[in-house]
N, C-alpha and C positions, 0 to 999 in steps of 0.2 A: 550303479550296479548294486543289487541286493542279493545276498546269498544267505539261506538258512542252513545251519549245520545241525543235524540230528544225530545223536550218538547213543549207543548202549540201549537199544530198544529191547533186546533180550527176549524176543518172543511174546511181548506184552501187547496184544493186538488192540484192546480198548485204548491204551495210552497212545499207541502209534496213530490210530485213527483220529483221536482228539488233537494230537499235535499237527497232523496234516491239515485238519480243518482250520486250525488257528493260523497256520502258515499261509493259507489262502487269503486270510484277512489282511495280511501284510504285503500282498502283491509282490512277492519276491521273484527274481529272475531265474533262480536256480536253487534246488534243494540237494544237499549232499549228505549221504549217510556215512558217518565217520566210524564205521566198524561196530561189531557186536550187535548186528541186526538180529541174530538168532541166539538161541540157547539161554534158558533161564526160566521163563514162564512157558506155558504149554504150546503156544501158537507160533512156533518158528516158521513153519511152512506158510501159514497165512500171511505173516509179516513179509516174508520173502516175496510172495506172489503180489502183495500190495505194492511193494517197492518196485517190482518189475513192471506192474501195470502202469505206474506213473513214470516209468523210464528214468528212475533216479540213479545217479552215479552212486555206487556202493563200494566202500573201501573195506579192506580185510582187517579184521580185529583178531584178538587171540581166541575168541570163541568160534569164529569161522575156522581157525586153525585146528582147534580141538576136533571139529567135525571132519575136515578133509584129511587130517592126519590119523584119524581114529584107527584105521586098519593098516597103517604104515608099519614096516618092520621096526622102525625106531620109536614107535609110540610107547610111552611108559605102560608097564603092566598094570599100574594102579587104575588106568582108565577103564579097565575091564571089571573093576570091582564095584560094589554098591555105592561107594563114595562118589562115583561118577555116573550114577543112575540117570540124572538129568541129561547128561551128554548122550548117553545111550538112547534115551527117548528121542532126542533131536536127530541123532544119526538115522534112526528108523523112519523119520519123516521124509527122507530124501533118498533118491536112488544113488547108486555108486557113481554114475556119470555126473549127476548134479553135485555131489560132494567133491568130486575131483575139480569141478569148475570153480568151486570156492577158492581153490589154491591160486587161481589166475586173477583173482580180484586185485586191483592195485593197492599198494600200501599207502600211497599219498595222492593227493589231488592238487595240481597247480595248473594254471592256464594263463596265457597272455592277456585274456580279457580281465583277469583279476591280478594285476601286478602287485608283487610284494606279499602275496598271501599263499600260505601253505595250509592244507588240511590233512590230518593224519589221525590214526587211532590213538596211539600212545606217543610214539616218536618215530622218525624215519629209521632209527637204528633197530628198534625192537617193538613188537606189538604188545608188550606188557610192562613197559617203563612207566613208573608212577612219578607224579610230580605233586608235591604238597607245599605248603607255605614254608616249611623248614628244610626242603630239599637243598643241599648245599649248591652254591653256584658251580663248584668244581664238578659236581655230578651232572649238571646240565650240559656242559660242554660236549662230552662224548655223544650225547643224544642228538645234538644239532650242529655238530662241527662242520658238516657239509651242507648246511641249510642257509642259503643266502637271504631267504625271505625274512622280513622284519615282523610280520604278524603270522602267528602260528596258532591254528585252532585244532584242538584235540579233544578226545573223550577219555575213556578207560577208567578214570577215577571216580566217576559218578557224582562229583561235587562241582558246582559252578564256582570257578575261581579264576584269578588273574595273577600272573607273575610278570614282573618287569625284570629283564635280564639282558645285559650286554647289548643294549639298544633294541631289543626285541620285546614284543608283547606276546606272552604265552597265555592263551585263553582256553580253559577247560569248559566244555559246553554244558556239563551236567549230563543227566541220564533221562531218556524218555521213559523207559520201562521199569527202572529200579533206582529211584532216588534214595539217598541215604541221609537226608537232612531233616527227617521226621515230618516232612510235608509231602504227602503222596500226590505229586503233580508230575506232569510230563514236562521236562525242562530241556530247553535248547537255546541256541544263540543265533541272532541275526547280525550279519556283517553288512555294512553299507559304505560304499566308496564315494566320498564327496570331496571335491576340491583337492584331490590327490592324497587323501587321508582315509584310512579305514576306521570307521566307528563301529562299536559293537553294543548289542543290547541283549541281555539275558532275558529269557521268557520262561514263565511257569504257567502251565495250563492245567486246570482241573479236568479230571476224567473220571469215568465210572469205575472206581476201585472195586466196588462190590461185583461188577461184571467180570473184572480181571480175576478176582478171588474165585468166583463161580467156575471159571474155566479150569482151575486146578482140580475141581471136583468132577465136573461133568465130562471132561475128556478122559478120565481115568488116570491122569498124570500122577496124582497123589498115590494111587494104588500101585502104579507100575514103575515109577521112577525112584522109589526107595526113600529112605529117611531124609536125605538131603533135600528132597522136594518139599518137605515140611518147612525147612529153614527158608527156602526160596519163597514159599507162600507167605511166611511171616515178614520177610523182607519187603515184598510187594505191599502187603496190607498195612505195615507200620512205617514204611519208608525209613527204616533204620537198619544199621549193619547187623547181620546175623551170620552169614557164611564165614567171613574172615575171623570174627571173634570165636566162633565155634571151632573152626579148624585149628586155631592156635591152642585152645584148651584141649581139644581132642589129642593133638600131638603130645601135649604135656601128660595127659592121663595115660596115654599108651606107654610112656616111659616109666610110669609108676605101677601099672597093672595091666593085665589082659582085659580089654574092654571092647565089646562089639559096638559097631557103628550105631545101631538103633538104640542100644542102651545109653550111649553117650549123648545122643540127641535128646532122649527123655531126661537125662540128668541136666542137660543145658536148659531145657524148658522149665524144669522144676526150680532150679536154683539161680537162674540168670534171667 
């Protein structure tokens, strides 16, 4: 049994296409999309349609939630501001019925044909749980306390990594569309079940980064999705963290002075 897990595509169509072409070389039995297929780069709809054309199981990530909850009464007001311009761009790519359908995507994948294996976006508990090398063991227990599987494959954090914890192996697949390790590749993981044991192999695939960057310009995304779209473009082009460092600085600057979002992005680019 061979399963490829692709996570965090984030609307980056050239990266997604390159990853699927590479997956075909490995003759896998199943490809699972572990959430955040959409939102980030401009081509969320095209990525969604490509996954649907291949009949791939798609799990729900936090970015699917941003889109299906966008008009909900409990949606944060900040989602309507320029800070969430990229989410607004993605929302406009889908009909209301399509967006409601995202809410019914499963949070986890498990199947008797793959004993002992669980695939999820962040954790079964929550779609934005992060796991890094220094995450305390005590913080992991609430994420997986009702998870009997011993091999857990997840996305969300955009880094390829492995944690051994409480007799379990926690594998973070990396990101197809927005890697953060300064190597602009499409990264995913292959699981292979042999002699009763799951083996895993991280993959990194070169793709046409210039084509991905061009889509930011030719689609009108940079013009219409606001200042944060510029940060996302740099994140794709450099495969390095931009959004999270910027938002931390922006929150600090707002405590010190009144500063508009576009001014803050300009400052970030000048000094960082």
